[in-house]
C-alpha positions as CSV (number, residue, x, y, z in Angstrom):
1,X,195.8,34.0,45.2
2,X,198.4,36.1,43.5
3,X,198.8,39.8,44.1
4,X,197.1,40.9,40.9
5,X,194.0,38.8,41.7
6,X,193.9,40.0,45.3
7,X,193.9,43.6,44.2
8,X,191.2,43.1,41.5
9,X,188.9,41.3,43.9
10,X,189.5,43.8,46.7
11,X,188.8,46.7,44.3
12,X,185.5,45.2,43.1
13,X,184.4,44.6,46.7
14,X,185.2,48.2,47.7
15,X,183.2,49.6,44.7
16,X,180.2,47.5,45.6
17,X,179.8,49.3,48.9
18,X,180.1,52.7,47.2
19,X,177.4,51.9,44.6
20,X,178.4,54.9,42.5
21,X,176.7,54.4,39.1
22,X,179.3,56.2,37.0
23,X,182.1,53.8,38.0
24,X,182.6,51.0,35.4
25,X,184.5,47.8,36.4
26,X,186.6,46.2,33.7
27,X,185.0,43.1,32.4
28,X,187.7,40.5,33.2
29,X,186.0,38.0,30.9
30,X,187.1,40.0,27.8
31,X,189.6,38.0,25.9
32,X,193.0,39.7,25.7
33,X,194.6,40.1,22.2
34,X,197.5,37.7,22.2
35,X,199.7,37.0,19.2
36,X,202.7,34.8,18.5
37,X,203.5,31.2,18.9
38,X,205.4,28.8,21.2
39,X,207.6,30.6,23.8
40,X,207.3,34.0,22.1
41,X,203.7,35.3,22.6
42,X,202.7,38.9,23.1
43,X,199.9,41.1,24.3
44,X,198.9,44.1,22.3
45,X,199.2,47.4,24.3
46,X,196.3,49.4,23.1
47,X,197.0,53.1,22.3
48,X,200.8,53.0,23.1
49,X,202.7,56.1,21.9
50,X,199.8,57.9,20.3
51,X,200.6,61.6,20.1
52,X,198.9,64.8,19.0
53,X,199.4,64.6,15.3
54,X,199.0,68.4,15.0
55,X,202.1,68.8,17.1
56,X,204.1,65.7,16.5
57,X,203.0,64.1,13.2
58,X,204.5,61.0,11.6
59,X,204.5,59.8,8.0
60,X,206.2,56.4,7.5
61,X,207.5,55.2,10.8
62,X,210.6,53.4,9.5
63,X,212.8,52.3,12.3
64,X,213.3,52.5,16.1
65,X,216.2,51.8,18.5
66,X,216.7,51.8,22.3
67,X,219.5,53.8,23.7
68,X,221.6,53.1,26.9
69,X,219.2,55.0,29.1
70,X,216.1,53.1,27.9
71,X,214.8,55.8,25.6
72,X,213.1,54.6,22.4
73,X,214.2,56.6,19.4
74,X,211.8,56.5,16.4
75,X,212.7,57.6,12.9
76,X,210.0,58.9,10.5
77,X,210.2,60.7,7.1
78,X,208.0,63.5,8.5
79,X,210.2,66.5,8.3
80,X,208.3,68.4,11.0
81,X,210.1,66.0,13.5
82,X,212.1,63.2,11.9
83,X,213.0,61.8,15.3
84,X,210.6,61.2,18.2
85,X,212.0,60.0,21.5
86,X,209.7,58.0,23.8
87,X,209.9,56.4,27.2
88,X,208.6,52.9,27.6
89,X,205.2,54.1,28.7
90,X,204.7,55.9,25.4
91,X,205.3,59.4,26.7
92,X,207.1,61.8,24.3
93,X,210.4,62.9,25.8
94,X,212.0,64.9,22.9
95,X,211.9,65.4,19.2
96,X,214.2,66.8,16.5
97,X,215.1,66.7,12.9
98,X,213.6,68.6,9.9
99,X,216.0,67.9,7.1
100,X,215.6,64.1,6.4
101,X,212.9,63.8,3.7
102,X,214.0,60.2,2.9
103,X,214.7,59.1,6.5
104,X,214.8,55.4,6.3
105,X,217.4,53.4,8.3
106,X,218.4,54.1,11.9
107,X,221.3,52.3,13.6
108,X,222.7,53.0,17.1
109,X,226.4,52.7,17.6
110,X,228.5,52.5,20.7
111,X,231.8,54.3,20.9
112,X,233.3,54.0,24.4
113,X,230.7,55.4,26.8
114,X,229.0,57.5,24.0
115,X,226.3,56.5,21.6
116,X,225.6,57.8,18.1
117,X,223.0,57.4,15.4
118,X,223.4,56.6,11.7
119,X,220.5,57.7,9.5
120,X,220.2,56.6,5.9
121,X,218.3,59.0,3.7
122,X,217.1,57.6,0.4
123,X,216.1,61.1,-0.9
124,X,219.4,62.8,0.0
125,X,221.4,59.7,-1.2
126,X,223.4,59.9,2.0
127,X,224.2,58.3,5.4
128,X,224.3,60.9,8.2
129,X,225.9,60.3,11.6
130,X,224.5,62.3,14.5
131,X,224.8,62.4,18.3
132,X,221.6,61.6,20.3
133,X,220.5,65.3,20.1
134,X,220.7,65.5,16.4
135,X,224.0,67.2,15.9
136,X,225.4,66.2,12.5
137,X,228.9,64.7,12.9
138,X,229.6,63.1,9.5
139,X,228.0,62.6,6.1
140,X,228.7,59.8,3.7
141,X,227.9,60.6,0.1
142,X,227.6,58.1,-2.7
143,X,230.8,55.9,-2.9
144,X,232.4,57.4,-6.0
145,X,235.6,55.6,-5.1
146,X,234.0,52.2,-5.6
147,X,233.8,52.7,-9.4
148,X,230.3,51.3,-9.6
149,X,228.2,54.5,-9.2
150,X,228.1,57.1,-11.9
151,X,226.1,59.7,-10.0
152,X,224.5,60.3,-6.6
153,X,220.9,59.3,-7.6
154,X,222.0,55.7,-8.1
155,X,222.7,55.5,-4.4
156,X,219.7,55.0,-2.2
157,X,221.0,53.5,1.1
158,X,218.5,51.8,3.3
159,X,220.5,50.5,6.3
160,X,223.8,50.5,8.1
161,X,225.6,48.2,10.5
162,X,228.5,49.3,12.7
163,X,231.3,46.8,13.7
164,X,231.5,47.1,17.5
165,X,235.2,46.0,17.4
166,X,236.6,48.3,14.7
167,X,233.9,51.0,14.2
168,X,233.8,50.0,10.5
169,X,230.6,51.1,8.8
170,X,228.6,48.8,6.4
171,X,226.0,50.5,4.2
172,X,223.3,48.5,2.4
173,X,222.1,50.2,-0.8
174,X,218.8,48.4,-0.9
175,X,216.9,50.8,-3.1
176,X,219.9,51.6,-5.3
177,X,222.4,49.3,-7.0
178,X,222.3,46.7,-4.2
179,X,225.9,46.9,-3.1
180,X,227.2,46.7,0.4
181,X,229.8,49.4,0.9
182,X,232.3,49.2,3.7
183,X,233.9,52.3,5.3
184,X,236.3,52.7,8.2
185,X,235.2,54.6,11.3
186,X,236.4,57.9,9.8
187,X,234.1,57.4,6.8
188,X,236.9,56.5,4.4
189,X,235.9,54.0,1.6
190,X,237.4,50.5,2.1
191,X,235.6,48.0,-0.2
192,X,232.3,46.8,-1.6
193,X,230.6,43.6,-2.5
194,X,227.2,42.3,-3.8
195,X,225.3,44.2,-6.4
196,X,222.1,43.4,-8.1
197,X,221.6,39.8,-9.2
198,X,220.2,36.4,-8.5
199,X,223.4,34.5,-7.6
200,X,224.4,33.6,-4.0
201,X,226.6,36.6,-3.6
202,X,224.3,39.2,-5.1
203,X,220.9,40.7,-4.0
204,X,217.5,41.8,-5.0
205,X,216.8,44.5,-2.4
206,X,219.5,44.2,0.3
207,X,217.1,46.2,2.5
208,X,218.6,45.5,5.9
209,X,221.9,44.4,7.4
210,X,223.2,43.5,10.9
211,X,226.4,42.2,12.4
212,X,225.9,38.9,14.1
213,X,228.3,38.6,17.1
214,X,226.6,35.5,18.7
215,X,229.3,33.2,17.4
216,X,233.1,33.1,17.7
217,X,233.5,34.5,14.2
218,X,231.2,37.5,13.7
219,X,229.5,37.9,10.4
220,X,226.9,39.8,8.5
221,X,223.2,38.9,8.0
222,X,221.8,40.7,5.0
223,X,218.2,40.9,3.7
224,X,217.6,39.6,0.2
225,X,214.0,40.8,0.3
226,X,212.6,40.2,-3.1
227,X,213.6,36.5,-2.9
228,X,212.3,36.2,0.7
229,X,215.7,35.3,2.1
230,X,218.3,36.3,4.6
231,X,222.0,35.8,3.6
232,X,225.0,35.3,5.7
233,X,228.4,36.8,4.7
234,X,231.8,37.0,6.4
235,X,232.9,40.4,7.6
236,X,235.0,40.8,4.4
237,X,232.0,40.1,2.1
238,X,232.3,36.4,1.3
239,X,229.0,34.6,0.9
240,X,228.4,31.8,3.4
241,X,224.8,30.6,3.4
242,X,221.1,31.5,2.8
243,X,218.1,31.4,5.2
244,X,214.9,30.8,3.4
245,X,211.8,32.6,4.7
246,X,209.1,31.8,2.1
247,X,206.2,34.2,2.0
248,X,208.0,36.9,4.0
249,X,209.4,40.1,2.6
250,X,211.7,41.0,5.5
251,X,212.9,44.6,6.0
252,X,215.8,44.2,8.4
253,X,217.1,41.6,10.8
254,X,217.5,42.7,14.5
255,X,219.4,40.5,16.9
256,X,218.4,40.4,20.6
257,X,219.8,37.8,22.9
258,X,219.8,34.4,21.1
259,X,217.2,35.3,18.6
260,X,216.8,37.2,15.3
261,X,213.7,39.4,15.0
262,X,212.4,41.0,11.8
263,X,209.5,43.0,10.5
264,X,207.7,41.6,7.4
265,X,206.1,44.4,5.5
266,X,204.0,42.1,3.4
267,X,203.7,38.4,2.4
268,X,203.6,36.8,-1.0
269,X,199.9,36.1,-1.3
270,X,198.7,39.3,0.5
271,X,200.0,42.5,-0.8
272,X,197.7,45.3,0.2
273,X,196.1,46.6,2.2
274,X,197.4,46.2,5.7
275,X,199.6,43.1,5.2
276,X,202.6,42.1,7.3
277,X,203.7,40.5,10.6
278,X,206.8,39.8,12.7
279,X,209.0,36.8,12.4
280,X,211.3,35.5,15.1
281,X,214.2,33.0,14.5
282,X,216.1,31.1,17.1
283,X,219.9,30.7,17.3
284,X,219.8,28.0,14.6
285,X,218.0,30.3,12.2
286,X,214.7,28.4,12.6
287,X,211.4,30.4,12.8
288,X,209.8,29.8,16.1
289,X,207.1,32.5,16.3
290,X,205.3,34.8,13.9
291,X,203.3,37.4,15.8
292,X,200.5,38.6,13.5
293,X,201.2,35.8,11.0
294,X,200.4,32.2,10.5
295,X,202.1,29.6,12.7
296,X,205.5,28.5,11.4
297,X,205.4,25.0,10.1
298,X,208.5,22.9,8.9
299,X,208.4,19.9,6.7
300,X,211.8,18.3,7.2
301,X,214.1,21.3,7.3
302,X,212.0,23.5,5.0
303,X,209.8,26.3,6.4
304,X,206.5,26.4,4.6
305,X,205.2,29.6,3.2
306,X,203.8,32.0,5.7
307,X,201.3,34.8,5.5
308,X,199.4,37.3,7.6
309,X,196.9,36.0,10.1
310,X,193.8,37.7,8.6
311,X,192.0,37.7,12.0
312,X,194.7,40.1,13.3
313,X,194.1,43.6,12.0
314,X,196.5,45.7,14.1
315,X,199.5,45.5,11.7
316,X,199.7,47.7,8.6
317,X,203.1,46.9,6.9
318,X,205.5,46.6,9.8
319,X,208.9,48.0,8.8
320,X,211.1,47.4,11.8
321,X,211.2,46.0,15.3
322,X,212.8,47.3,18.5
323,X,213.1,44.8,21.4
324,X,213.7,46.4,24.8
325,X,215.2,44.9,27.9
326,X,211.8,43.7,29.1
327,X,211.4,41.7,25.9
328,X,208.6,44.0,24.6
329,X,208.6,44.6,20.9
330,X,207.9,48.0,19.3
331,X,206.8,48.0,15.7
332,X,207.2,51.1,13.5
333,X,205.1,50.7,10.3
334,X,205.3,51.9,6.7
335,X,202.3,53.1,4.7
336,X,200.1,52.7,7.8
337,X,198.0,55.8,7.5
338,X,200.4,57.9,9.6
339,X,199.9,55.8,12.7
340,X,202.3,55.5,15.6
341,X,204.2,52.3,16.5
342,X,202.5,49.3,17.9
343,X,203.8,47.8,21.2
344,X,203.7,44.1,21.9
345,X,204.3,43.1,25.5
346,X,205.7,39.6,26.1
347,X,203.5,37.2,28.1
């Protein structure tokens, strides 16, 4: 008998002697809510992170990261508190931010022993660098120097990626002109690539971007959301390859260990309401699990179209994933009726 079973049986036996009618024993026959496939399966943690909406409201919960101390930092476009900081139990530790009406992308960067946040704001047409307490350290306005933008309103950045080696900043303009703009660590313009289009080296909604350091030659993985793809580029912006994810409108890729995780805010055949799921790819860019979605099926090397598992109702347009050191996944959601993130505990 394992320790958990011993405790449960001992507890039940103790309660039977007390015979107190108001004590209710958990029905161990109730089926747990498990999602996912193969080696990546998860238990839904009911009620995680739910706060007093009168004091700490959310609107769209766009993205979340974990800092070095294990705190979970959530970004929402609710200007009463743009940033909510949780511990892993779902307790609120801190909140700040009232000036980010278009708060959308959140990236954590490491600089020596310090960590910083990069926030993209689609309404302010800016990228803002802050410390972990919200102090603004740098602002990146629209990249006039690139020669492809005529005015700030054309620039609606959705995500950033920070090169851990050089500190260079890559900005994905997913809701604007679809360019990837590269800055040095000081915020000085260096180059750009991409733009709107249907060729290999262009994008239709380059919504998310991440630096892949799992290989000898680091590179970029960039969302091509409208075409349901992820694209690989070199660090200097040269197109390399495309990963097809049919049916899945991916927001941004997140690398954890050997795997790539991503939130899918909706699928092709199921638009609204309450669509979406999570997709997990292995180190060979093959989908191995789809929590909240249909099981991944390959015919030859081709992934078949995926969609939401309609029996699973807990997801309402997932927008990001944060994977902690315990392999749990936290899922902020867009257009989810102002709900707080969902926690999936790995089993």
